[in-house]
N, C-alpha and C positions, 0 to 999 in steps of 0.2 A: 600761679597756678598749681595745685596738685596734681598729680599724675593721673589720680583716677575723683572724677568731680562726683560731688558728692549727689547731684541729679541724678535722676533714673535715666537711665540711655535709650528707654522709648519711652514714648506718650503718649496721648490722644493726639489725631490732626485737627481737631477743633481750634487750638490754639493757633494754628498755621493759617489755618482758613479768617480766622478773626483778622490777622495783623496785617492779610493781603488784602481784604474788604478795606481795612484801615487806609491802607497804602495807597488802594484806590480812588479812594472817595477823597482824598489829598493830591491826585494827579499824576500818580506814579502809574504806568501800562505793568502786565504781567512780566512780562522780560525782564524790566525791572528789579519788580520784587523778585522773583522765582531763580533771576541769572546763579550758577552755579552752587545752585540750592538741591538738583535731584530730585525736586517735586515737581509736580506736573497738575494739570487741567481734574483728573482722576481723585488724587487725593485730597485736591480742595472741594471736590463736589463729593466724597464720602462720608458723612459725620460717623462712620463707627472705624475708618481708616486709624494709621498708628502712624510717627513717623518716628525718625530718630532724630535725638535731643540736638546733634551738632546739627542737621538740616535746621533745625528752628533756631539755632543759633545764627548758620549761614544767611538765613531768610532775615532777619532781624539786621545781621551788620550791613545787609542792603539798604535795610529802611534807614538803618543809622547814617548811613552814605549822602544818600538823600533831603532826608528828611531831618537829619540832627542836630540842623543850625537852627530850626524853630523851639525857643523856650515853651518847656511845658510839655512838647509833642509827645514825649513816651507817657506823661501823667495821662495826658489824652486815651492814649491806645490802653492804657491799663483799666480805664475806668469804663471798657466796653465791657469787660470782663463779668459779667452778671453771673449771678449762683446758679445757674441752668445751663452755663456752658463747663460748669464742671460733672457732669452727670451724677453719679449715688454720692460722692465724696461732698457734692452741695446738697443734695437731701439728707445725706447724714446730717449736716451745719442746723439746716432748716429746723432741723425736728428735736434737734437738742431743748435743753431746758432754761437756760439763759447765755448768756454771750460767753463766760467763761469757760463752760463746757464745751459750747461750740469752738471757739480758739484752743483749746486743750485736743479735741477732735482733730482738729484740723491741722496744727500740728503733728501729731503724733503718725496722721498719712499725708504728709507733705506730698510727698514722693508720688502725689496721685494729681496733682495742681501742676502748673505750666512754671512755676518758681524755677528762678535759677539761682534765687539766694536761701540758705539757712537761716531761719528764722526761731526767735525764742521771747517769749512773754517775761518779764518780770515783774515786780510790783515795788514801788517807791511810794509810800509817804503820799498815800491817797490818790498816787497816782500808778497808771498800767502803761509799761516801755516794751513797745516790740522791736526789736535790734535784730537788723538784717544785715547779714553777713556777706561782702561782695568778694570776698578774698578768692574764691575760684572763678570770678565771674572773669571771662578775658575782660585785659584790660580796652581793648578799643570798644565796647561794650558797656562798659558801667555807668555811663553817663544814661544812656537809651532806657536798660533795664532797672537802673535801679528806681528811675518813676515807672513804668508800668510794672512795675511788682508791687510798687506802694500804691499805684491807684488802681491796681488789683485787691488790695489789703483795702482799700478805703468803698471800693464797690463793694466788696462782703459783705463791712461792715453796715451800711446803709440798706443793703436786702434784706440782711437777717435784722435788723430793726425799724425799717421803717422812717430813717430819722439820720438824720447829717452826725457823722460824728464827732464829740465833743473831743477837740482836739487842741492842746495844749500847746504842744511845740512839735518844731517836724527838723531834723537834724539829714543832713546830708556831705558825705565827705567828700563830691564833687566839687566842681571848681563854682561858683556863683556864676548864672547865667544873664547874658547882656539886659535880658527883662523877667524879673521876678511878679510881675503882677498874674500872669497864667499860675501859677504857682498858689501867690495870695486868694484868689476867687476859686480855685477847687478848695484848698489846703483850710482856709477861713485864717491861716498865722502864716506869717512872714517867715518864712526858713532858715535857719543858720547855714550858711553852705562851706566846703570847706574844714569840715569837722571831725574829730577823730574817729565816728563811731557815724551808721546811718540809722535812725531812731526816731519811729511816731510815739509819742507819749500821749493818753488820754486821759480824762479823769477817770478814776480805778469805780464809779459807781457804775458805769459801761457793764463791768462785770458782772453784776447781779443784775441786769435788766433782762426779764423775762421777755421772750422770743413768743412772736404770734404763733409759731407753727409749730408749740413745743408738742413733742410726743413722743413719748418712753418708750413705746415698745418699737416702732416705727424708728427713731435713733437707735437703740439694739439691734433691730435686723440691719439696716443701713452699716452700721460699722461693720458687723460680720461679712457684708459682700466687698466694706474697702478693704477687709483684711487680704480677704480672697483672691482679690485683685490686684492689692500688691503683690503676695505671694505666686500669681501667675506671670505676675511682670516678672519678678525676680529668677524666676525659670529660666529665664530668656537670657539672665544677665551671666558673667563671666567666662571661663572657658568652655562649659556646659552647654550655654547657648548658643557660644557662636558655631560650634561643634553641631548643635543639632541643626543651626541653619542653613550651613555648610550641607549637610547630609540630605535637609528638604531642597534644596536649589538643583540637586543632580539625580534625581527618582530615577531607577533603573541603571545607574553605573556606579554606586556606593561605592567609595574610594574604602580602602583597608585602611588600619593603624598607621601601617607602616606612611603610607601615603597623605594619609591626613596629615600626619607630622610632620613629614617633608613640607606640605600647601602650608604651614602655621608656623615653618622655620625652625622648630625643633625638634627634638630626636623622639622618639617613641616611650622613650625609657620618662623624660620628662613631662610627655604628654599625660602617660599612666600616673605619675605621681601627682601631677595636678588636680586629676579628676578625680582620682581619690582623696583628695585633699576635701576636693569639693561635694564629697559622698557620692561619686558617679564613678561610671566605668564609659569605657569605647563601647565594649558589648551593649549594654544597658542601653544608651543611647541608639546604635543602632537599631535594636531593636525597639525600640518606643519609635523610629519615625518609620520603621517597616510599617508598625501596625496600624500607625494615621496615615501610611500613605495607600494600606492595604485598605481600608475604613473607607476612604474617598473614594478608589479604585471601581470597589465593589457597588459604592452606591449609583454613582453611569449606569449601572444595569444593565452594559452592553459590552464589557471587556471581559473574556473568556479567562477563566480560571486559570491557565494556560500563559497566557500574558501576565498576566498580573504577578504571578510566580516569576515569570522571567524577568519582568521589571523590576521587581524587592531583589535581584539576585541571587535565588533558590535553581538549584540545579534541577530539582524535581517539582513536580506540582502535589506530590505526598508530603515532599519536605513543607511547603508553606501552608497546607490545609493540617498539617499537624502543628504548627505554629499559629495558625490562629485562633486554633482549637485552645491551645493555652493563654491563649491573649482574654478572648471572649467567651471558652464555654459552650463555645457548638463550632460550628463548621461554617465557613465562606460562603458555600451553599446556602443554608438555612440563613445565618446574616442577613444574605443578599437580600429571601425572599421574605425577612421580616421587617 
């Protein structure tokens, strides 16, 4: 497994909500599902929440430990991932002209999904091959996740075309299970196990299949939103994202660069150099966080300007007013009234 996994470190909580319900339906309790994940009922009840990818992996580890002995259990979990669980990414695929354009768009914005496999599409002599690379997937989770991500691919295909996929062959790197029938029932073919790659092979005619929900204008606008959403998530990654999160977690006592560098076990010189490599600076991040916190505090309508200035680390309220005017073009008082 590489030092930096290829999947996005943040993702929608919908996947952990689906997996938890799936586990409950198969006899587990919440403690068995959520133990050691850092997840709670609040996350499970909030469709707009986001979680760390590592939290989802911890949840998968719990499911694999309790249910992994059941042949095809990951495949059944993956088939629950209908297109409407992917938000704007799913709408973008539904609006595409044909299956090929949907597949290309989907792979382009794969970081907006819940997959842990890198994927690529190849065409060979009348066949479309989807390869799922599990190199970076934790070894103890590969059996469950290859089934889940493979099942998710099948569900997406069925939701897009309203018909079963013309699967010709399926190959898995994992060892053969005790019973292959659940795989045959869902895939329509007997998979090959112990192979060099994870590969799903379709009849290539599916690629040109028109989609019933095709809408070029909607597809274009959905892709624009996918691009924007991916950019926002990527902003929260890297060292800049880590520092931003730490600053937001300590309003009223924002650390200086020396304190932040010490907390992150590096020198201030190293921190400055790494931020410059990301096109950022500690001062710019502090400024950004102060602005976000100021807007939130002003929106309450009850916190005095003097108290807000103090919480944000300004010695004088006049300094806060000057900074806010620079950010928003208006004074804090006028912003609050507006």
